[in-house]
PDBQT receptor file of N, H, CA, C and O in Angstrom, charges set to zero:
ATOM      1  N   UNK A   1     127.023 104.380  35.926  1.00  0.00    +0.000 N 
ATOM      2  CA  UNK A   1     128.556 103.197  35.544  1.00  0.00    +0.000 C 
ATOM      3  C   UNK A   1     128.848 103.371  37.659  1.00  0.00    +0.000 C 
ATOM      4  O   UNK A   1     128.649 104.319  38.419  1.00  0.00    +0.000 OA
ATOM      5  N   UNK A   2     129.218 102.376  37.827  1.00  0.00    +0.000 N 
ATOM      6  H   UNK A   2     129.380 101.606  37.209  1.00  0.00    +0.000 HD
ATOM      7  CA  UNK A   2     130.261 102.482  38.865  1.00  0.00    +0.000 C 
ATOM      8  C   UNK A   2     131.627 102.203  39.097  1.00  0.00    +0.000 C 
ATOM      9  O   UNK A   2     132.206 101.541  38.237  1.00  0.00    +0.000 OA
ATOM     10  N   UNK A   3     132.232 102.565  40.055  1.00  0.00    +0.000 N 
ATOM     11  H   UNK A   3     131.762 103.104  40.755  1.00  0.00    +0.000 HD
ATOM     12  CA  UNK A   3     133.887 102.242  39.692  1.00  0.00    +0.000 C 
ATOM     13  C   UNK A   3     134.149 101.929  40.693  1.00  0.00    +0.000 C 
ATOM     14  O   UNK A   3     133.321 101.760  41.588  1.00  0.00    +0.000 OA
ATOM     15  N   UNK A   4     135.596 101.739  40.827  1.00  0.00    +0.000 N 
ATOM     16  H   UNK A   4     136.269 101.877  40.100  1.00  0.00    +0.000 HD
ATOM     17  CA  UNK A   4     136.231 101.024  42.305  1.00  0.00    +0.000 C 
ATOM     18  C   UNK A   4     137.864 102.339  42.548  1.00  0.00    +0.000 C 
ATOM     19  O   UNK A   4     138.546 102.572  43.546  1.00  0.00    +0.000 OA
ATOM     20  N   UNK A   5     137.908 102.727  41.553  1.00  0.00    +0.000 N 
ATOM     21  H   UNK A   5     137.353 102.538  40.743  1.00  0.00    +0.000 HD
ATOM     22  CA  UNK A   5     138.818 104.097  41.378  1.00  0.00    +0.000 C 
ATOM     23  C   UNK A   5     139.005 104.329  43.180  1.00  0.00    +0.000 C 
ATOM     24  O   UNK A   5     139.875 103.534  43.535  1.00  0.00    +0.000 OA
ATOM     25  N   UNK A   6     138.564 105.014  44.210  1.00  0.00    +0.000 N 
ATOM     26  H   UNK A   6     137.857 105.660  43.921  1.00  0.00    +0.000 HD
ATOM     27  CA  UNK A   6     138.920 105.014  45.357  1.00  0.00    +0.000 C 
ATOM     28  C   UNK A   6     139.260 104.125  46.313  1.00  0.00    +0.000 C 
ATOM     29  O   UNK A   6     139.926 104.409  47.309  1.00  0.00    +0.000 OA
ATOM     30  N   UNK A   7     138.711 102.772  45.977  1.00  0.00    +0.000 N 
ATOM     31  H   UNK A   7     138.170 102.541  45.169  1.00  0.00    +0.000 HD
ATOM     32  CA  UNK A   7     139.310 102.026  46.665  1.00  0.00    +0.000 C 
ATOM     33  C   UNK A   7     140.605 101.448  45.856  1.00  0.00    +0.000 C 
ATOM     34  O   UNK A   7     141.384 100.800  46.556  1.00  0.00    +0.000 OA
ATOM     35  N   UNK A   8     140.849 101.553  44.855  1.00  0.00    +0.000 N 
ATOM     36  H   UNK A   8     140.217 102.079  44.286  1.00  0.00    +0.000 HD
ATOM     37  CA  UNK A   8     142.121 100.759  43.921  1.00  0.00    +0.000 C 
ATOM     38  C   UNK A   8     143.055 101.945  44.719  1.00  0.00    +0.000 C 
ATOM     39  O   UNK A   8     144.069 101.640  45.347  1.00  0.00    +0.000 OA
ATOM     40  N   UNK A   9     142.640 103.105  44.616  1.00  0.00    +0.000 N 
ATOM     41  H   UNK A   9     141.817 103.352  44.106  1.00  0.00    +0.000 HD
ATOM     42  CA  UNK A   9     143.282 104.383  45.016  1.00  0.00    +0.000 C 
ATOM     43  C   UNK A   9     144.239 104.177  46.366  1.00  0.00    +0.000 C 
ATOM     44  O   UNK A   9     145.463 104.254  46.475  1.00  0.00    +0.000 OA
ATOM     45  N   UNK A  10     143.288 103.910  47.273  1.00  0.00    +0.000 N 
ATOM     46  H   UNK A  10     142.294 103.848  47.184  1.00  0.00    +0.000 HD
ATOM     47  CA  UNK A  10     143.626 104.070  48.885  1.00  0.00    +0.000 C 
ATOM     48  C   UNK A  10     144.651 102.299  48.984  1.00  0.00    +0.000 C 
ATOM     49  O   UNK A  10     145.730 102.182  49.566  1.00  0.00    +0.000 OA
ATOM     50  N   UNK A  11     143.898 101.143  48.238  1.00  0.00    +0.000 N 
ATOM     51  H   UNK A  11     143.022 101.238  47.765  1.00  0.00    +0.000 HD
ATOM     52  CA  UNK A  11     144.361 100.089  48.021  1.00  0.00    +0.000 C 
ATOM     53  C   UNK A  11     146.205 100.400  47.744  1.00  0.00    +0.000 C 
ATOM     54  O   UNK A  11     147.122  99.815  48.319  1.00  0.00    +0.000 OA
ATOM     55  N   UNK A  12     146.341 101.667  46.526  1.00  0.00    +0.000 N 
ATOM     56  H   UNK A  12     145.596 102.143  46.059  1.00  0.00    +0.000 HD
ATOM     57  CA  UNK A  12     147.786 101.364  46.149  1.00  0.00    +0.000 C 
ATOM     58  C   UNK A  12     148.514 102.739  46.904  1.00  0.00    +0.000 C 
ATOM     59  O   UNK A  12     149.468 103.309  46.375  1.00  0.00    +0.000 OA
ATOM     60  N   UNK A  13     147.976 103.145  48.098  1.00  0.00    +0.000 N 
ATOM     61  H   UNK A  13     147.201 102.682  48.528  1.00  0.00    +0.000 HD
ATOM     62  CA  UNK A  13     148.211 104.388  49.091  1.00  0.00    +0.000 C 
ATOM     63  C   UNK A  13     148.653 105.473  48.354  1.00  0.00    +0.000 C 
ATOM     64  O   UNK A  13     149.792 105.910  48.522  1.00  0.00    +0.000 OA
ATOM     65  N   UNK A  14     147.717 106.063  47.386  1.00  0.00    +0.000 N 
ATOM     66  H   UNK A  14     146.792 105.708  47.249  1.00  0.00    +0.000 HD
ATOM     67  CA  UNK A  14     147.879 107.456  46.624  1.00  0.00    +0.000 C 
ATOM     68  C   UNK A  14     146.933 108.526  47.236  1.00  0.00    +0.000 C 
ATOM     69  O   UNK A  14     145.917 108.263  47.878  1.00  0.00    +0.000 OA
ATOM     70  N   UNK A  15     147.334 109.585  46.992  1.00  0.00    +0.000 N 
ATOM     71  H   UNK A  15     148.160 109.799  46.470  1.00  0.00    +0.000 HD
ATOM     72  CA  UNK A  15     146.433 110.725  47.354  1.00  0.00    +0.000 C 
ATOM     73  C   UNK A  15     145.689 110.956  45.847  1.00  0.00    +0.000 C 
ATOM     74  O   UNK A  15     146.130 110.645  44.740  1.00  0.00    +0.000 OA
ATOM     75  N   UNK A  16     144.447 111.591  46.183  1.00  0.00    +0.000 N 
ATOM     76  H   UNK A  16     144.089 111.844  47.082  1.00  0.00    +0.000 HD
ATOM     77  CA  UNK A  16     143.858 112.091  44.453  1.00  0.00    +0.000 C 
ATOM     78  C   UNK A  16     144.625 113.340  43.878  1.00  0.00    +0.000 C 
ATOM     79  O   UNK A  16     144.401 114.041  42.891  1.00  0.00    +0.000 OA
ATOM     80  N   UNK A  17     145.490 113.370  44.724  1.00  0.00    +0.000 N 
ATOM     81  H   UNK A  17     145.672 112.801  45.526  1.00  0.00    +0.000 HD
ATOM     82  CA  UNK A  17     146.850 114.598  43.820  1.00  0.00    +0.000 C 
ATOM     83  C   UNK A  17     147.827 113.567  43.247  1.00  0.00    +0.000 C 
ATOM     84  O   UNK A  17     148.017 113.685  42.036  1.00  0.00    +0.000 OA
ATOM     85  N   UNK A  18     148.380 112.737  43.770  1.00  0.00    +0.000 N 
ATOM     86  H   UNK A  18     148.226 112.642  44.753  1.00  0.00    +0.000 HD
ATOM     87  CA  UNK A  18     148.737 111.418  42.872  1.00  0.00    +0.000 C 
ATOM     88  C   UNK A  18     148.617 111.332  41.721  1.00  0.00    +0.000 C 
ATOM     89  O   UNK A  18     149.204 111.864  40.780  1.00  0.00    +0.000 OA
ATOM     90  N   UNK A  19     147.419 110.278  41.834  1.00  0.00    +0.000 N 
ATOM     91  H   UNK A  19     146.941 109.845  42.598  1.00  0.00    +0.000 HD
ATOM     92  CA  UNK A  19     146.726 110.145  40.970  1.00  0.00    +0.000 C 
ATOM     93  C   UNK A  19     146.142 110.945  40.249  1.00  0.00    +0.000 C 
ATOM     94  O   UNK A  19     145.597 110.406  39.286  1.00  0.00    +0.000 OA
ATOM     95  N   UNK A  20     146.047 111.854  40.306  1.00  0.00    +0.000 N 
ATOM     96  H   UNK A  20     146.490 112.292  41.088  1.00  0.00    +0.000 HD
ATOM     97  CA  UNK A  20     145.413 112.983  39.429  1.00  0.00    +0.000 C 
ATOM     98  C   UNK A  20     147.240 113.158  38.789  1.00  0.00    +0.000 C 
ATOM     99  O   UNK A  20     147.541 112.899  37.624  1.00  0.00    +0.000 OA
ATOM    100  N   UNK A  21     147.835 113.442  39.414  1.00  0.00    +0.000 N 
ATOM    101  H   UNK A  21     147.591 113.652  40.361  1.00  0.00    +0.000 HD
ATOM    102  CA  UNK A  21     149.253 113.814  38.514  1.00  0.00    +0.000 C 
ATOM    103  C   UNK A  21     150.006 112.458  37.360  1.00  0.00    +0.000 C 
ATOM    104  O   UNK A  21     150.758 112.432  36.386  1.00  0.00    +0.000 OA
ATOM    105  N   UNK A  22     149.255 111.487  38.201  1.00  0.00    +0.000 N 
ATOM    106  H   UNK A  22     148.644 111.508  38.993  1.00  0.00    +0.000 HD
ATOM    107  CA  UNK A  22     150.081 110.335  37.157  1.00  0.00    +0.000 C 
ATOM    108  C   UNK A  22     149.277 110.314  36.343  1.00  0.00    +0.000 C 
ATOM    109  O   UNK A  22     149.816 110.092  35.259  1.00  0.00    +0.000 OA
ATOM    110  N   UNK A  23     147.414 110.518  36.194  1.00  0.00    +0.000 N 
ATOM    111  H   UNK A  23     146.976 110.699  37.075  1.00  0.00    +0.000 HD
ATOM    112  CA  UNK A  23     147.031 110.120  34.611  1.00  0.00    +0.000 C 
ATOM    113  C   UNK A  23     146.638 111.564  34.082  1.00  0.00    +0.000 C 
ATOM    114  O   UNK A  23     145.656 111.732  33.359  1.00  0.00    +0.000 OA
ATOM    115  N   UNK A  24     147.356 112.455  34.434  1.00  0.00    +0.000 N 
ATOM    116  H   UNK A  24     148.154 112.319  35.021  1.00  0.00    +0.000 HD
ATOM    117  CA  UNK A  24     147.339 113.804  33.760  1.00  0.00    +0.000 C 
ATOM    118  C   UNK A  24     146.074 114.831  33.834  1.00  0.00    +0.000 C 
ATOM    119  O   UNK A  24     145.808 115.555  32.874  1.00  0.00    +0.000 OA
ATOM    120  N   UNK A  25     145.194 114.847  35.227  1.00  0.00    +0.000 N 
ATOM    121  H   UNK A  25     145.410 114.259  36.006  1.00  0.00    +0.000 HD
ATOM    122  CA  UNK A  25     144.194 115.348  35.593  1.00  0.00    +0.000 C 
ATOM    123  C   UNK A  25     143.958 116.317  36.526  1.00  0.00    +0.000 C 
ATOM    124  O   UNK A  25     144.988 116.629  37.122  1.00  0.00    +0.000 OA
ATOM    125  N   UNK A  26     143.053 116.864  36.845  1.00  0.00    +0.000 N 
ATOM    126  H   UNK A  26     142.216 116.610  36.361  1.00  0.00    +0.000 HD
ATOM    127  CA  UNK A  26     143.186 117.546  38.166  1.00  0.00    +0.000 C 
ATOM    128  C   UNK A  26     142.724 116.406  39.456  1.00  0.00    +0.000 C 
ATOM    129  O   UNK A  26     142.237 115.276  39.434  1.00  0.00    +0.000 OA
ATOM    130  N   UNK A  27     143.108 117.244  40.439  1.00  0.00    +0.000 N 
ATOM    131  H   UNK A  27     143.504 118.162  40.456  1.00  0.00    +0.000 HD
ATOM    132  CA  UNK A  27     142.125 116.298  41.540  1.00  0.00    +0.000 C 
ATOM    133  C   UNK A  27     140.724 116.223  41.725  1.00  0.00    +0.000 C 
ATOM    134  O   UNK A  27     140.113 115.315  42.289  1.00  0.00    +0.000 OA
ATOM    135  N   UNK A  28     140.006 117.814  40.921  1.00  0.00    +0.000 N 
ATOM    136  H   UNK A  28     140.502 118.552  40.463  1.00  0.00    +0.000 HD
ATOM    137  CA  UNK A  28     138.472 117.304  41.404  1.00  0.00    +0.000 C 
ATOM    138  C   UNK A  28     138.400 116.755  40.625  1.00  0.00    +0.000 C 
ATOM    139  O   UNK A  28     137.374 116.107  40.834  1.00  0.00    +0.000 OA
ATOM    140  N   UNK A  29     138.974 116.325  39.262  1.00  0.00    +0.000 N 
ATOM    141  H   UNK A  29     139.808 116.851  39.092  1.00  0.00    +0.000 HD
ATOM    142  CA  UNK A  29     138.286 114.857  38.486  1.00  0.00    +0.000 C 
ATOM    143  C   UNK A  29     138.194 113.913  39.125  1.00  0.00    +0.000 C 
ATOM    144  O   UNK A  29     137.203 113.235  39.399  1.00  0.00    +0.000 OA
ATOM    145  N   UNK A  30     139.295 113.806  39.420  1.00  0.00    +0.000 N 
ATOM    146  H   UNK A  30     140.100 114.356  39.197  1.00  0.00    +0.000 HD
ATOM    147  CA  UNK A  30     139.543 112.408  40.654  1.00  0.00    +0.000 C 
ATOM    148  C   UNK A  30     138.321 112.482  40.946  1.00  0.00    +0.000 C 
ATOM    149  O   UNK A  30     137.462 111.984  40.218  1.00  0.00    +0.000 OA
ATOM    150  N   UNK A  31     137.977 113.274  42.336  1.00  0.00    +0.000 N 
ATOM    151  H   UNK A  31     138.675 113.678  42.927  1.00  0.00    +0.000 HD
ATOM    152  CA  UNK A  31     136.964 113.344  43.388  1.00  0.00    +0.000 C 
ATOM    153  C   UNK A  31     135.472 112.883  42.547  1.00  0.00    +0.000 C 
ATOM    154  O   UNK A  31     134.577 112.090  42.840  1.00  0.00    +0.000 OA
ATOM    155  N   UNK A  32     135.659 113.633  41.581  1.00  0.00    +0.000 N 
ATOM    156  H   UNK A  32     136.386 114.277  41.343  1.00  0.00    +0.000 HD
ATOM    157  CA  UNK A  32     134.379 113.583  40.625  1.00  0.00    +0.000 C 
ATOM    158  C   UNK A  32     134.294 112.341  40.396  1.00  0.00    +0.000 C 
ATOM    159  O   UNK A  32     133.361 111.838  41.022  1.00  0.00    +0.000 OA
ATOM    160  N   UNK A  33     134.964 111.506  39.660  1.00  0.00    +0.000 N 
ATOM    161  H   UNK A  33     135.721 111.915  39.151  1.00  0.00    +0.000 HD
ATOM    162  CA  UNK A  33     135.000 110.403  39.085  1.00  0.00    +0.000 C 
ATOM    163  C   UNK A  33     134.722 109.188  40.454  1.00  0.00    +0.000 C 
ATOM    164  O   UNK A  33     134.082 108.138  40.405  1.00  0.00    +0.000 OA
ATOM    165  N   UNK A  34     135.313 109.677  41.380  1.00  0.00    +0.000 N 
ATOM    166  H   UNK A  34     135.833 110.530  41.420  1.00  0.00    +0.000 HD
ATOM    167  CA  UNK A  34     135.064 108.460  42.415  1.00  0.00    +0.000 C 
ATOM    168  C   UNK A  34     133.697 108.543  43.348  1.00  0.00    +0.000 C 
ATOM    169  O   UNK A  34     133.236 107.583  43.966  1.00  0.00    +0.000 OA
ATOM    170  N   UNK A  35     133.090 109.993  43.327  1.00  0.00    +0.000 N 
ATOM    171  H   UNK A  35     133.464 110.773  42.826  1.00  0.00    +0.000 HD
ATOM    172  CA  UNK A  35     131.457 110.116  43.619  1.00  0.00    +0.000 C 
ATOM    173  C   UNK A  35     130.599 109.900  42.753  1.00  0.00    +0.000 C 
ATOM    174  O   UNK A  35     129.412 110.190  42.898  1.00  0.00    +0.000 OA
ATOM    175  N   UNK A  36     131.114 109.335  41.684  1.00  0.00    +0.000 N 
ATOM    176  H   UNK A  36     132.079 109.100  41.565  1.00  0.00    +0.000 HD
ATOM    177  CA  UNK A  36     130.104 109.107  40.055  1.00  0.00    +0.000 C 
ATOM    178  C   UNK A  36     129.418 110.446  39.879  1.00  0.00    +0.000 C 
ATOM    179  O   UNK A  36     128.194 110.520  39.768  1.00  0.00    +0.000 OA
ATOM    180  N   UNK A  37     130.254 111.557  39.855  1.00  0.00    +0.000 N 
ATOM    181  H   UNK A  37     131.248 111.497  39.945  1.00  0.00    +0.000 HD
ATOM    182  CA  UNK A  37     129.514 112.505  39.145  1.00  0.00    +0.000 C 
ATOM    183  C   UNK A  37     130.009 113.013  37.534  1.00  0.00    +0.000 C 
ATOM    184  O   UNK A  37     129.477 113.809  36.760  1.00  0.00    +0.000 OA
ATOM    185  N   UNK A  38     131.198 112.225  37.415  1.00  0.00    +0.000 N 
ATOM    186  H   UNK A  38     131.631 111.579  38.044  1.00  0.00    +0.000 HD
ATOM    187  CA  UNK A  38     131.998 112.749  36.095  1.00  0.00    +0.000 C 
ATOM    188  C   UNK A  38     132.249 110.828  35.540  1.00  0.00    +0.000 C 
ATOM    189  O   UNK A  38     132.639 109.861  36.194  1.00  0.00    +0.000 OA
ATOM    190  N   UNK A  39     131.839 110.946  34.176  1.00  0.00    +0.000 N 
ATOM    191  H   UNK A  39     131.522 111.731  33.644  1.00  0.00    +0.000 HD
ATOM    192  CA  UNK A  39     132.198 109.458  33.629  1.00  0.00    +0.000 C 
ATOM    193  C   UNK A  39     133.346 109.732  32.991  1.00  0.00    +0.000 C 
ATOM    194  O   UNK A  39     133.188 110.400  31.969  1.00  0.00    +0.000 OA
ATOM    195  N   UNK A  40     134.489 109.426  33.266  1.00  0.00    +0.000 N 
ATOM    196  H   UNK A  40     134.618 108.883  34.096  1.00  0.00    +0.000 HD
ATOM    197  CA  UNK A  40     136.072 109.242  32.420  1.00  0.00    +0.000 C 
ATOM    198  C   UNK A  40     135.575 108.777  30.579  1.00  0.00    +0.000 C 
ATOM    199  O   UNK A  40     134.792 108.113  29.899  1.00  0.00    +0.000 OA
ATOM    200  N   UNK A  41     136.591 109.610  30.543  1.00  0.00    +0.000 N 
ATOM    201  H   UNK A  41     137.226 110.149  31.096  1.00  0.00    +0.000 HD
ATOM    202  CA  UNK A  41     136.619 108.987  28.675  1.00  0.00    +0.000 C 
ATOM    203  C   UNK A  41     137.570 107.912  29.288  1.00  0.00    +0.000 C 
ATOM    204  O   UNK A  41     138.090 107.608  30.362  1.00  0.00    +0.000 OA
ATOM    205  N   UNK A  42     137.472 107.379  27.554  1.00  0.00    +0.000 N 
ATOM    206  H   UNK A  42     137.050 107.625  26.681  1.00  0.00    +0.000 HD
ATOM    207  CA  UNK A  42     137.686 105.723  27.770  1.00  0.00    +0.000 C 
ATOM    208  C   UNK A  42     139.282 105.631  27.497  1.00  0.00    +0.000 C 
ATOM    209  O   UNK A  42     139.913 104.578  27.585  1.00  0.00    +0.000 OA
ATOM    210  N   UNK A  43     140.009 107.257  27.050  1.00  0.00    +0.000 N 
ATOM    211  H   UNK A  43     139.496 108.113  26.978  1.00  0.00    +0.000 HD
ATOM    212  CA  UNK A  43     141.416 107.156  27.279  1.00  0.00    +0.000 C 
ATOM    213  C   UNK A  43     141.908 107.142  28.491  1.00  0.00    +0.000 C 
ATOM    214  O   UNK A  43     142.917 106.508  28.801  1.00  0.00    +0.000 OA
ATOM    215  N   UNK A  44     141.020 108.062  29.513  1.00  0.00    +0.000 N 
ATOM    216  H   UNK A  44     140.200 108.577  29.262  1.00  0.00    +0.000 HD
ATOM    217  CA  UNK A  44     141.528 108.418  31.001  1.00  0.00    +0.000 C 
ATOM    218  C   UNK A  44     141.221 106.924  31.552  1.00  0.00    +0.000 C 
ATOM    219  O   UNK A  44     142.078 106.170  32.014  1.00  0.00    +0.000 OA
ATOM    220  N   UNK A  45     140.199 106.711  31.454  1.00  0.00    +0.000 N 
ATOM    221  H   UNK A  45     139.503 107.323  31.079  1.00  0.00    +0.000 HD
ATOM    222  CA  UNK A  45     139.853 105.445  31.923  1.00  0.00    +0.000 C 
ATOM    223  C   UNK A  45     141.174 104.253  31.978  1.00  0.00    +0.000 C 
ATOM    224  O   UNK A  45     141.588 103.685  32.988  1.00  0.00    +0.000 OA
ATOM    225  N   UNK A  46     141.658 104.092  30.580  1.00  0.00    +0.000 N 
ATOM    226  H   UNK A  46     141.321 104.554  29.759  1.00  0.00    +0.000 HD
ATOM    227  CA  UNK A  46     142.500 103.253  30.817  1.00  0.00    +0.000 C 
ATOM    228  C   UNK A  46     143.811 103.392  31.108  1.00  0.00    +0.000 C 
ATOM    229  O   UNK A  46     144.594 102.478  31.367  1.00  0.00    +0.000 OA
ATOM    230  N   UNK A  47     144.107 104.903  31.046  1.00  0.00    +0.000 N 
ATOM    231  H   UNK A  47     143.471 105.645  30.836  1.00  0.00    +0.000 HD
ATOM    232  CA  UNK A  47     145.280 105.412  32.251  1.00  0.00    +0.000 C 
ATOM    233  C   UNK A  47     144.956 105.213  33.543  1.00  0.00    +0.000 C 
ATOM    234  O   UNK A  47     145.856 105.089  34.373  1.00  0.00    +0.000 OA
ATOM    235  N   UNK A  48     143.328 105.139  33.987  1.00  0.00    +0.000 N 
ATOM    236  H   UNK A  48     142.597 105.240  33.313  1.00  0.00    +0.000 HD
ATOM    237  CA  UNK A  48     143.541 105.165  35.442  1.00  0.00    +0.000 C 
ATOM    238  C   UNK A  48     143.462 103.969  35.807  1.00  0.00    +0.000 C 
ATOM    239  O   UNK A  48     143.396 103.815  37.027  1.00  0.00    +0.000 OA
ATOM    240  N   UNK A  49     143.435 102.461  34.768  1.00  0.00    +0.000 N 
ATOM    241  H   UNK A  49     143.489 102.586  33.777  1.00  0.00    +0.000 HD
ATOM    242  CA  UNK A  49     143.713 101.494  35.183  1.00  0.00    +0.000 C 
ATOM    243  C   UNK A  49     145.032 101.031  35.063  1.00  0.00    +0.000 C 
ATOM    244  O   UNK A  49     145.422 100.062  35.715  1.00  0.00    +0.000 OA
ATOM    245  N   UNK A  50     145.661 101.570  34.378  1.00  0.00    +0.000 N 
ATOM    246  H   UNK A  50     145.345 102.357  33.848  1.00  0.00    +0.000 HD
ATOM    247  CA  UNK A  50     147.021 101.495  33.844  1.00  0.00    +0.000 C 
ATOM    248  C   UNK A  50     147.752 101.667  34.991  1.00  0.00    +0.000 C 
ATOM    249  O   UNK A  50     148.441 100.796  35.519  1.00  0.00    +0.000 OA
ATOM    250  N   UNK A  51     147.553 103.148  35.497  1.00  0.00    +0.000 N 
ATOM    251  H   UNK A  51     146.993 103.856  35.068  1.00  0.00    +0.000 HD
ATOM    252  CA  UNK A  51     148.066 103.176  36.780  1.00  0.00    +0.000 C 
ATOM    253  C   UNK A  51     147.854 102.523  38.387  1.00  0.00    +0.000 C 
ATOM    254  O   UNK A  51     148.384 102.828  39.455  1.00  0.00    +0.000 OA
ATOM    255  N   UNK A  52     146.889 101.546  38.045  1.00  0.00    +0.000 N 
ATOM    256  H   UNK A  52     146.459 101.297  37.177  1.00  0.00    +0.000 HD
ATOM    257  CA  UNK A  52     146.838 100.461  39.178  1.00  0.00    +0.000 C 
ATOM    258  C   UNK A  52     147.189  98.999  39.004  1.00  0.00    +0.000 C 
ATOM    259  O   UNK A  52     147.110  98.032  39.762  1.00  0.00    +0.000 OA
ATOM    260  N   UNK A  53     147.612  99.160  37.730  1.00  0.00    +0.000 N 
ATOM    261  H   UNK A  53     147.676  99.946  37.115  1.00  0.00    +0.000 HD
ATOM    262  CA  UNK A  53     147.804  97.691  36.787  1.00  0.00    +0.000 C 
ATOM    263  C   UNK A  53     146.624  96.723  36.950  1.00  0.00    +0.000 C 
ATOM    264  O   UNK A  53     146.652  95.569  37.375  1.00  0.00    +0.000 OA
ATOM    265  N   UNK A  54     145.602  97.432  36.528  1.00  0.00    +0.000 N 
ATOM    266  H   UNK A  54     145.579  98.370  36.183  1.00  0.00    +0.000 HD
ATOM    267  CA  UNK A  54     144.482  96.671  36.309  1.00  0.00    +0.000 C 
ATOM    268  C   UNK A  54     144.004  96.542  35.027  1.00  0.00    +0.000 C 
ATOM    269  O   UNK A  54     144.726  96.958  34.121  1.00  0.00    +0.000 OA
ATOM    270  N   UNK A  55     142.526  95.861  34.657  1.00  0.00    +0.000 N 
ATOM    271  H   UNK A  55     141.940  95.523  35.393  1.00  0.00    +0.000 HD
ATOM    272  CA  UNK A  55     141.693  96.106  33.567  1.00  0.00    +0.000 C 
ATOM    273  C   UNK A  55     141.059  96.652  33.730  1.00  0.00    +0.000 C 
ATOM    274  O   UNK A  55     140.436  96.579  34.790  1.00  0.00    +0.000 OA
ATOM    275  N   UNK A  56     140.732  97.755  32.609  1.00  0.00    +0.000 N 
ATOM    276  H   UNK A  56     141.239  97.815  31.749  1.00  0.00    +0.000 HD
ATOM    277  CA  UNK A  56     139.769  98.821  32.949  1.00  0.00    +0.000 C 
ATOM    278  C   UNK A  56     138.543  97.797  33.332  1.00  0.00    +0.000 C 
ATOM    279  O   UNK A  56     138.104  98.128  34.434  1.00  0.00    +0.000 OA
ATOM    280  N   UNK A  57     138.117  97.109  33.005  1.00  0.00    +0.000 N 
ATOM    281  H   UNK A  57     138.474  96.840  32.110  1.00  0.00    +0.000 HD
ATOM    282  CA  UNK A  57     136.637  96.212  33.324  1.00  0.00    +0.000 C 
ATOM    283  C   UNK A  57     136.534  95.983  34.629  1.00  0.00    +0.000 C 
ATOM    284  O   UNK A  57     135.515  95.668  35.245  1.00  0.00    +0.000 OA
ATOM    285  N   UNK A  58     137.811  96.178  35.117  1.00  0.00    +0.000 N 
ATOM    286  H   UNK A  58     138.638  96.434  34.617  1.00  0.00    +0.000 HD
ATOM    287  CA  UNK A  58     138.071  95.651  36.872  1.00  0.00    +0.000 C 
ATOM    288  C   UNK A  58     137.892  96.585  37.524  1.00  0.00    +0.000 C 
ATOM    289  O   UNK A  58     137.608  96.549  38.721  1.00  0.00    +0.000 OA
ATOM    290  N   UNK A  59     138.045  97.704  36.768  1.00  0.00    +0.000 N 
ATOM    291  H   UNK A  59     138.276  97.734  35.796  1.00  0.00    +0.000 HD
ATOM    292  CA  UNK A  59     137.596  99.201  37.965  1.00  0.00    +0.000 C 
ATOM    293  C   UNK A  59     136.148 100.070  37.434  1.00  0.00    +0.000 C 
ATOM    294  O   UNK A  59     135.453 100.737  38.200  1.00  0.00    +0.000 OA
ATOM    295  N   UNK A  60     135.908  99.910  36.102  1.00  0.00    +0.000 N 
ATOM    296  H   UNK A  60     136.473  99.368  35.480  1.00  0.00    +0.000 HD
ATOM    297  CA  UNK A  60     134.877 100.290  35.799  1.00  0.00    +0.000 C 
ATOM    298  C   UNK A  60     133.626  99.261  35.186  1.00  0.00    +0.000 C 
ATOM    299  O   UNK A  60     133.668  98.322  34.391  1.00  0.00    +0.000 OA
ATOM    300  N   UNK A  61     132.695  99.792  35.815  1.00  0.00    +0.000 N 
ATOM    301  H   UNK A  61     132.661 100.554  36.461  1.00  0.00    +0.000 HD
ATOM    302  CA  UNK A  61     131.748  98.347  35.533  1.00  0.00    +0.000 C 
ATOM    303  C   UNK A  61     129.693  99.302  35.350  1.00  0.00    +0.000 C 
ATOM    304  O   UNK A  61     129.002  99.852  36.208  1.00  0.00    +0.000 OA
ATOM    305  N   UNK A  62     129.535  99.140  34.384  1.00  0.00    +0.000 N 
ATOM    306  H   UNK A  62     130.096  98.693  33.688  1.00  0.00    +0.000 HD
ATOM    307  CA  UNK A  62     128.439  99.420  33.728  1.00  0.00    +0.000 C 
ATOM    308  C   UNK A  62     127.520  98.462  34.190  1.00  0.00    +0.000 C 
ATOM    309  O   UNK A  62     127.453  97.246  34.009  1.00  0.00    +0.000 OA
ATOM    310  N   UNK A  63     126.494  99.632  35.127  1.00  0.00    +0.000 N 
ATOM    311  H   UNK A  63     126.549 100.619  35.275  1.00  0.00    +0.000 HD
ATOM    312  CA  UNK A  63     125.397  98.898  35.530  1.00  0.00    +0.000 C 
ATOM    313  C   UNK A  63     123.930  98.803  34.398  1.00  0.00    +0.000 C 
ATOM    314  O   UNK A  63     123.457  99.801  33.855  1.00  0.00    +0.000 OA
ATOM    315  N   UNK A  64     123.481  97.631  34.249  1.00  0.00    +0.000 N 
ATOM    316  H   UNK A  64     123.865  96.820  34.690  1.00  0.00    +0.000 HD
ATOM    317  CA  UNK A  64     122.290  97.130  33.384  1.00  0.00    +0.000 C 
ATOM    318  C   UNK A  64     121.585  97.252  33.961  1.00  0.00    +0.000 C 
ATOM    319  O   UNK A  64     121.659  96.835  35.117  1.00  0.00    +0.000 OA
ATOM    320  N   UNK A  65     120.380  97.960  33.443  1.00  0.00    +0.000 N 
ATOM    321  H   UNK A  65     120.320  98.299  32.504  1.00  0.00    +0.000 HD
ATOM    322  CA  UNK A  65     118.763  97.938  34.265  1.00  0.00    +0.000 C 
ATOM    323  C   UNK A  65     118.066  97.391  33.169  1.00  0.00    +0.000 C 
ATOM    324  O   UNK A  65     118.178  97.591  31.960  1.00  0.00    +0.000 OA
ATOM    325  N   UNK A  66     117.025  96.369  34.094  1.00  0.00    +0.000 N 
ATOM    326  H   UNK A  66     116.933  96.206  35.077  1.00  0.00    +0.000 HD
ATOM    327  CA  UNK A  66     116.282  95.664  33.123  1.00  0.00    +0.000 C 
ATOM    328  C   UNK A  66     114.726  96.482  32.759  1.00  0.00    +0.000 C 
ATOM    329  O   UNK A  66     113.954  95.999  31.931  1.00  0.00    +0.000 OA
TER     330      UNK A  66
């Protein structure tokens, strides 16, 4: 799964700490999501998308292999 969390966070001029506080997780969790080492739960994905004012599918993309 790919995501645009880092790009959206920077666009909103938020630090990892600020985004983490907004969605109720640690800064390390945000970092792990940004480097694609952690796939967030549906609930966390919704919270992140809401923090950016976007739809979940605008932030998280499922990669389909042939």
